C-alpha positions as a Markdown table, in Angstrom:
| # | Residue | x | y | z |
|---|---|---|---|---|
| 1 | Met | 0.0 | 0.0 | 0.0 |
| 2 | Pro | 1.5 | 3.4 | -1.0 |
| 3 | Gln | 2.7 | 5.6 | 1.8 |
| 4 | Pro | 0.5 | 8.7 | 2.3 |
| 5 | Val | 2.2 | 12.0 | 1.3 |
| 6 | Leu | 1.6 | 15.2 | 3.2 |
| 7 | Asp | 1.1 | 18.2 | 0.9 |
| 8 | Ile | 3.7 | 21.0 | 1.6 |
| 9 | Val | 1.2 | 23.8 | 0.7 |
| 10 | Ala | -1.5 | 22.3 | 2.9 |
| 11 | Leu | 1.0 | 22.1 | 5.8 |
| 12 | Arg | 1.9 | 25.7 | 5.4 |
| 13 | Ser | -1.8 | 26.7 | 5.6 |
| 14 | Leu | -2.1 | 24.6 | 8.8 |
| 15 | Thr | 0.8 | 26.3 | 10.5 |
| 16 | Ala | -0.6 | 29.6 | 9.5 |
| 17 | Ile | -3.9 | 28.8 | 11.2 |
| 18 | Ala | -1.9 | 27.9 | 14.3 |
| 19 | Asp | 0.2 | 31.1 | 14.1 |
| 20 | Cys | -2.6 | 33.5 | 13.3 |
| 21 | Gly | -5.3 | 32.0 | 15.5 |
| 22 | Gly | -7.9 | 31.1 | 12.8 |
| 23 | Phe | -8.8 | 30.5 | 9.2 |
| 24 | His | -9.5 | 34.1 | 8.3 |
| 25 | Arg | -6.3 | 35.5 | 9.6 |
| 26 | Ala | -4.3 | 32.6 | 8.1 |
| 27 | Ala | -5.9 | 33.2 | 4.7 |
| 28 | His | -5.0 | 36.9 | 4.9 |
| 29 | Ser | -1.4 | 36.2 | 5.9 |
| 30 | Leu | -1.0 | 33.7 | 3.0 |
| 31 | Ala | -2.8 | 35.9 | 0.4 |
| 32 | Leu | -5.3 | 33.1 | -0.1 |
| 33 | Ser | -9.0 | 32.8 | 0.1 |
| 34 | Gln | -10.5 | 31.4 | 3.3 |
| 35 | Ser | -12.1 | 28.5 | 1.3 |
| 36 | Ala | -8.6 | 27.6 | -0.1 |
| 37 | Val | -7.2 | 27.3 | 3.4 |
| 38 | Ser | -10.2 | 25.2 | 4.4 |
| 39 | Gln | -9.6 | 22.9 | 1.4 |
| 40 | His | -6.0 | 22.5 | 2.4 |
| 41 | Val | -7.0 | 21.4 | 5.9 |
| 42 | Arg | -9.6 | 18.9 | 4.5 |
| 43 | Arg | -6.8 | 17.5 | 2.2 |
| 44 | Leu | -4.6 | 16.8 | 5.2 |
| 45 | Glu | -7.5 | 15.3 | 7.1 |
| 46 | Lys | -8.3 | 13.0 | 4.2 |
| 47 | Thr | -4.6 | 12.0 | 4.0 |
| 48 | Leu | -4.4 | 11.2 | 7.7 |
| 49 | Gly | -7.9 | 9.8 | 8.1 |
| 50 | Ser | -8.7 | 12.0 | 11.1 |
| 51 | Arg | -9.9 | 15.5 | 12.0 |
| 52 | Val | -7.2 | 18.0 | 12.8 |
| 53 | Val | -9.1 | 21.3 | 13.2 |
| 54 | Glu | -12.6 | 21.8 | 14.7 |
| 55 | Arg | -14.8 | 24.9 | 14.8 |
| 56 | Glu | -15.5 | 26.0 | 18.3 |
| 57 | Gly | -17.9 | 29.0 | 18.5 |
| 58 | Arg | -16.3 | 31.8 | 16.5 |
| 59 | Gly | -12.9 | 30.3 | 16.8 |
| 60 | Thr | -11.0 | 27.1 | 16.0 |
| 61 | Arg | -9.6 | 24.3 | 18.1 |
| 62 | Phe | -6.9 | 21.8 | 17.1 |
| 63 | Thr | -7.6 | 18.2 | 17.9 |
| 64 | Pro | -4.8 | 16.1 | 19.6 |
| 65 | Glu | -4.0 | 14.8 | 16.2 |
| 66 | Gly | -3.9 | 18.3 | 14.9 |
| 67 | Arg | -1.6 | 19.6 | 17.5 |
| 68 | Leu | 0.8 | 16.8 | 16.8 |
| 69 | Leu | 0.6 | 17.5 | 13.1 |
| 70 | Val | 1.3 | 21.2 | 13.6 |
| 71 | Glu | 4.5 | 20.3 | 15.5 |
| 72 | Gln | 5.6 | 17.9 | 12.8 |
| 73 | Ala | 4.6 | 20.4 | 10.0 |
| 74 | Arg | 7.0 | 23.0 | 11.4 |
| 75 | Arg | 9.8 | 20.6 | 11.2 |
| 76 | Ile | 8.9 | 19.5 | 7.7 |
| 77 | Leu | 8.6 | 23.0 | 6.5 |
| 78 | Ala | 11.9 | 24.2 | 8.1 |
| 79 | Val | 13.8 | 21.3 | 6.4 |
| 80 | His | 12.0 | 21.8 | 3.1 |
| 81 | Asp | 12.6 | 25.6 | 2.9 |
| 82 | Glu | 16.2 | 25.2 | 3.9 |
| 83 | Ala | 16.7 | 22.5 | 1.2 |
| 84 | Val | 15.1 | 24.8 | -1.4 |
| 85 | Arg | 17.3 | 27.7 | -0.4 |
| 86 | Val | 20.5 | 25.6 | -0.5 |
| 87 | Leu | 19.8 | 23.6 | -3.7 |
| 88 | Leu | 18.4 | 26.4 | -5.8 |
| 89 | Asp | 20.0 | 29.5 | -4.3 |
| 90 | Asn | 18.4 | 31.5 | -7.1 |
| 91 | Glu | 15.7 | 33.5 | -5.4 |
| 92 | Gly | 17.5 | 36.8 | -5.6 |
| 93 | Asp | 17.3 | 39.1 | -2.6 |
| 94 | Thr | 15.7 | 37.1 | 0.2 |
| 95 | Val | 15.6 | 37.7 | 3.9 |
| 96 | Thr | 14.5 | 35.1 | 6.4 |
| 97 | Ile | 13.0 | 36.4 | 9.7 |
| 98 | Gly | 12.5 | 34.3 | 12.8 |
| 99 | Ser | 10.2 | 34.9 | 15.7 |
| 100 | Thr | 8.8 | 33.2 | 18.7 |
| 101 | Glu | 5.1 | 32.4 | 18.6 |
| 102 | His | 4.5 | 35.1 | 21.3 |
| 103 | Ala | 3.2 | 38.2 | 19.4 |
| 104 | Ala | 4.5 | 36.8 | 16.1 |
| 105 | Asp | 1.4 | 38.3 | 14.4 |
| 106 | Gln | 2.7 | 41.7 | 15.5 |
| 107 | Phe | 6.4 | 41.2 | 15.1 |
| 108 | Leu | 6.5 | 39.7 | 11.6 |
| 109 | Pro | 4.5 | 42.5 | 9.7 |
| 110 | Arg | 6.7 | 45.2 | 11.4 |
| 111 | Leu | 9.9 | 43.4 | 10.5 |
| 112 | Thr | 8.8 | 42.7 | 7.0 |
| 113 | Ala | 8.0 | 46.4 | 6.4 |
| 114 | Ala | 11.3 | 47.5 | 7.9 |
| 115 | Val | 13.3 | 45.1 | 5.8 |
| 116 | Gln | 11.5 | 46.0 | 2.6 |
| 117 | Glu | 11.9 | 49.7 | 3.2 |
| 118 | Val | 15.7 | 49.4 | 3.1 |
| 119 | Arg | 15.7 | 46.6 | 0.5 |
| 120 | Pro | 12.8 | 47.3 | -1.9 |
| 121 | Gly | 11.7 | 44.2 | -3.8 |
| 122 | Cys | 13.2 | 41.9 | -1.2 |
| 123 | Arg | 11.4 | 38.6 | -0.6 |
| 124 | Val | 10.8 | 37.9 | 3.1 |
| 125 | Arg | 10.5 | 34.4 | 4.5 |
| 126 | Phe | 9.3 | 33.5 | 8.0 |
| 127 | Arg | 10.2 | 31.0 | 10.6 |
| 128 | Ile | 8.3 | 30.6 | 13.9 |
| 129 | Asp | 10.0 | 28.4 | 16.5 |
| 130 | Arg | 11.1 | 28.3 | 20.1 |
| 131 | Ser | 13.8 | 30.8 | 21.1 |
| 132 | Ala | 16.7 | 28.3 | 21.5 |
| 133 | Arg | 16.0 | 26.8 | 18.0 |
| 134 | Leu | 15.8 | 30.3 | 16.5 |
| 135 | Val | 19.2 | 31.2 | 17.9 |
| 136 | Glu | 20.7 | 27.9 | 16.5 |
| 137 | Ala | 19.2 | 28.7 | 13.1 |
| 138 | Val | 20.7 | 32.2 | 13.1 |
| 139 | Glu | 24.1 | 30.8 | 14.0 |
| 140 | Arg | 23.8 | 28.3 | 11.2 |
| 141 | Gly | 22.9 | 31.0 | 8.8 |
| 142 | Ser | 19.5 | 29.7 | 7.8 |
| 143 | Val | 17.7 | 32.7 | 9.5 |
| 144 | Asp | 18.9 | 36.2 | 8.9 |
| 145 | Val | 17.3 | 38.0 | 11.8 |
| 146 | Ala | 15.4 | 36.6 | 14.8 |
| 147 | Val | 13.5 | 38.0 | 17.8 |
| 148 | Tyr | 13.1 | 35.8 | 20.8 |
| 149 | Val | 12.7 | 35.6 | 24.6 |
| 150 | Thr | 16.1 | 36.4 | 26.0 |
| 151 | Glu | 16.1 | 34.0 | 29.0 |
| 152 | Ala | 14.9 | 31.1 | 26.9 |
| 153 | Ala | 18.1 | 30.9 | 24.9 |
| 154 | Ala | 21.8 | 30.6 | 25.8 |
| 155 | Thr | 22.7 | 33.6 | 23.5 |
| 156 | Glu | 21.7 | 36.9 | 24.9 |
| 157 | Gly | 21.7 | 38.8 | 21.6 |
| 158 | Thr | 20.9 | 42.5 | 21.4 |
| 159 | Pro | 18.2 | 43.7 | 24.0 |
| 160 | Val | 15.3 | 45.2 | 22.2 |
| 161 | Gly | 12.8 | 45.8 | 25.0 |
| 162 | Gly | 10.3 | 44.0 | 27.1 |
| 163 | Leu | 7.3 | 42.0 | 25.9 |
| 164 | Pro | 4.2 | 43.0 | 28.0 |
| 165 | Leu | 2.3 | 40.0 | 29.5 |
| 166 | Thr | -1.3 | 39.8 | 30.6 |
| 167 | Trp | -3.5 | 37.1 | 32.0 |
| 168 | His | -6.1 | 35.9 | 29.5 |
| 169 | Ala | -9.2 | 33.7 | 29.9 |
| 170 | Thr | -12.6 | 33.2 | 28.5 |
| 171 | Pro | -15.0 | 36.2 | 29.0 |
| 172 | Gly | -16.5 | 36.0 | 32.4 |
| 173 | Trp | -14.1 | 33.3 | 33.7 |
| 174 | Val | -13.9 | 33.1 | 37.5 |
| 175 | Pro | -11.1 | 31.1 | 39.3 |
| 176 | Pro | -12.1 | 28.6 | 42.0 |
| 177 | Pro | -12.3 | 30.1 | 45.5 |
| 178 | Ala | -9.2 | 30.0 | 47.7 |
| 179 | Pro | -7.5 | 28.0 | 48.9 |
| 180 | Ala | -8.0 | 26.1 | 45.7 |
| 181 | Pro | -5.0 | 26.8 | 43.3 |
| 182 | Val | -5.5 | 29.0 | 40.3 |
| 183 | Pro | -5.7 | 26.7 | 37.2 |
| 184 | Leu | -3.1 | 27.7 | 34.6 |
| 185 | Val | -2.7 | 26.8 | 30.9 |
| 186 | Ala | 0.8 | 27.2 | 29.5 |
| 187 | Ile | 3.3 | 26.0 | 26.9 |
| 188 | Glu | 5.1 | 22.9 | 28.1 |
| 189 | Asp | 8.5 | 23.2 | 29.7 |
| 190 | Pro | 11.0 | 24.6 | 29.0 |
| 191 | Cys | 9.1 | 27.9 | 28.6 |
| 192 | Ala | 10.2 | 31.2 | 30.1 |
| 193 | Ile | 6.7 | 32.7 | 30.1 |
| 194 | Arg | 5.3 | 29.6 | 31.9 |
| 195 | Arg | 8.0 | 30.0 | 34.6 |
| 196 | Arg | 7.2 | 33.7 | 34.8 |
| 197 | Ala | 3.5 | 33.0 | 35.4 |
| 198 | Ile | 4.2 | 30.5 | 38.2 |
| 199 | Ala | 6.9 | 32.6 | 39.8 |
| 200 | Thr | 4.8 | 35.8 | 39.8 |
| 201 | Leu | 1.9 | 34.0 | 41.5 |
| 202 | Ala | 4.1 | 32.3 | 44.0 |
| 203 | Ala | 5.7 | 35.7 | 44.9 |
| 204 | His | 2.2 | 37.0 | 45.8 |
| 205 | Gly | 1.3 | 33.9 | 47.8 |
| 206 | Val | -1.2 | 32.7 | 45.2 |
| 207 | Ala | -1.3 | 28.9 | 44.8 |
| 208 | Ala | -1.4 | 27.7 | 41.2 |
| 209 | Thr | -1.4 | 24.5 | 39.2 |
| 210 | Val | -1.0 | 23.8 | 35.5 |
| 211 | Val | -4.1 | 22.0 | 34.3 |
| 212 | Gly | -3.3 | 22.0 | 30.6 |
| 213 | Asp | -0.2 | 22.5 | 28.5 |
| 214 | Ala | 0.8 | 22.1 | 24.9 |
| 215 | Gly | 4.0 | 22.2 | 22.8 |
| 216 | Tyr | 2.9 | 25.3 | 20.9 |
| 217 | Leu | 0.9 | 28.5 | 21.5 |
| 218 | Ala | -2.0 | 27.3 | 19.3 |
| 219 | Gly | -2.6 | 24.4 | 21.7 |
| 220 | Val | -2.5 | 26.7 | 24.7 |
| 221 | Leu | -5.1 | 28.9 | 23.2 |
| 222 | Asp | -7.3 | 25.9 | 22.3 |
| 223 | Val | -7.2 | 24.7 | 25.9 |
| 224 | Ala | -7.7 | 28.2 | 27.4 |
| 225 | Arg | -10.8 | 28.6 | 25.2 |
| 226 | Thr | -12.5 | 25.7 | 26.9 |
| 227 | Gly | -12.6 | 27.8 | 30.1 |
| 228 | Val | -10.5 | 25.4 | 32.3 |
| 229 | Gly | -7.9 | 27.9 | 33.2 |
| 230 | Val | -6.1 | 31.2 | 32.7 |
| 231 | Ala | -3.1 | 31.7 | 30.4 |
| 232 | Leu | -0.3 | 34.3 | 30.5 |
| 233 | Leu | 0.0 | 35.8 | 27.0 |
| 234 | Ala | 1.7 | 38.6 | 25.2 |
| 235 | Ala | -0.2 | 41.8 | 25.5 |
| 236 | Val | 0.6 | 43.2 | 22.1 |
| 237 | Gly | -2.2 | 43.6 | 19.6 |
| 238 | Pro | -5.7 | 42.3 | 20.0 |
| 239 | Ala | -6.6 | 39.5 | 22.3 |
| 240 | Pro | -6.8 | 36.0 | 20.7 |
| 241 | Asp | -10.3 | 35.0 | 19.5 |
| 242 | Gly | -12.4 | 33.7 | 22.3 |
| 243 | Leu | -10.2 | 35.1 | 25.1 |
| 244 | Ser | -10.0 | 38.4 | 26.9 |
| 245 | Pro | -7.7 | 40.0 | 29.4 |
| 246 | Tyr | -8.3 | 38.9 | 33.0 |
| 247 | Gly | -7.5 | 41.4 | 35.7 |
| 248 | Gly | -8.0 | 39.3 | 38.9 |
| 249 | Leu | -4.4 | 38.2 | 39.3 |
| 250 | Pro | -1.1 | 40.0 | 40.1 |
| 251 | Ser | 0.3 | 41.9 | 37.2 |
| 252 | Val | 3.4 | 40.5 | 35.5 |
| 253 | Thr | 6.5 | 42.5 | 34.5 |
| 254 | Pro | 7.4 | 42.5 | 30.8 |
| 255 | Ile | 9.8 | 39.7 | 29.8 |
| 256 | Pro | 13.0 | 40.8 | 28.1 |
| 257 | Met | 13.3 | 40.2 | 24.4 |
| 258 | Ser | 16.4 | 40.0 | 22.2 |
| 259 | Ala | 17.2 | 40.2 | 18.5 |
| 260 | Leu | 20.1 | 38.4 | 16.8 |
| 261 | Ala | 21.4 | 38.6 | 13.2 |
| 262 | Arg | 23.5 | 36.0 | 11.4 |
| 263 | Pro | 27.2 | 36.8 | 10.9 |
| 264 | Gly | 27.7 | 38.8 | 7.7 |
| 265 | Ala | 24.1 | 40.0 | 7.5 |
| 266 | Asp | 23.6 | 43.4 | 5.9 |
| 267 | Pro | 24.1 | 46.1 | 8.6 |
| 268 | Glu | 21.4 | 48.4 | 7.3 |
| 269 | Thr | 18.9 | 45.6 | 7.2 |
| 270 | Val | 19.8 | 44.5 | 10.7 |
| 271 | Ala | 19.6 | 48.0 | 12.1 |
| 272 | Ala | 16.1 | 48.5 | 10.5 |
| 273 | Ala | 14.8 | 45.2 | 11.8 |
| 274 | Phe | 16.1 | 45.8 | 15.3 |
| 275 | Glu | 14.6 | 49.3 | 15.5 |
| 276 | Ala | 11.2 | 47.9 | 14.3 |
| 277 | Val | 11.1 | 45.5 | 17.2 |
| 278 | Arg | 12.2 | 48.2 | 19.7 |
| 279 | Asp | 9.4 | 50.5 | 18.3 |
| 280 | Leu | 6.8 | 47.8 | 18.8 |
| 281 | Leu | 8.0 | 47.1 | 22.4 |
| 282 | Arg | 8.5 | 50.7 | 23.4 |
| 283 | Pro | 6.2 | 51.5 | 26.3 |
| 284 | Ala | 3.4 | 53.9 | 25.4 |
| 285 | Gly | 3.9 | 57.5 | 26.6 |
C-alpha cells in the first residue's frame, strides 16, 4: 500500500492557522481565500484519516492529532525551505526572519515592512519556532534576523525591549475560590513565560497548578478557550479569538526580548529590523 504523502502547501496553511489564530487571519497572511485554506485542511484530514481542526464557536480548536501535526509540520517546512534555499539559491534578494510564537502576528509584519523599506523588492521568509532553536538557526545562517525571549536561549543577543504580558481567559471566567489553586494553561517546559507565570503568583502567595499544556501556543489557546484555566499571554495587539484580558491576578512585569542577526548580515537591514522591534515594544507614553 502506498505511503501517504503530506502536501507542503497544505502544511503551510495549517501552521498559518496555528500562528494566526484562525482560518480568516491565516488566509490573509498567505494571500489566499479562506475557502482555499479550508480545502488544504480537508486535504490533510483525508490523507491522515482523522480530524485536525474543529470549529468552536467563533474560533477554532486543534484536535490532539492536529496539535501533533502542527508540531511535525513546522519541522517538515523548516527542512523543506532550507533545502530549497541551499539547492536552488536563485531566489535573488531574500531575507528570512524568525520569531517566537508570542506576538508573532505583530512582530512579523513590522519586521517585513522594515526590511523591505531598506531593500525594496526583497522577498521575506518567516520561521516561527522556540527561542533556542531560532538562535541555532541564526548561528547556522538559515535565519537572517530573529527576535526571541532572552532568557529562553543561551545567547543573549541585542536587547530590544520587554514584551508585556497579561493574563487571558474566556470572557466571564472566574477562578475557583481560595484555597484552591489557580488553574493555569501554558506552553510545556521549557518555557520562560510559563516560569514567569508560576513565579509571579508564588511571589504574591497565590497557589497555582498547571491544568493544561501544549507544545505550541496554538494548543495553549485551544485549551484556554475551553474555560478550564487562565493563560499568561503577550499583550501586544488584539486578544486572541475567544479570550479576553483577566485582571483578577497579580500583574506580571514584561519579559526581556532580544534580537540576533546572522554573521555577515547586511548592517542596514539588521539596524532597521532591530529598530522595528524596539518601536513595537516601546512603552506607550
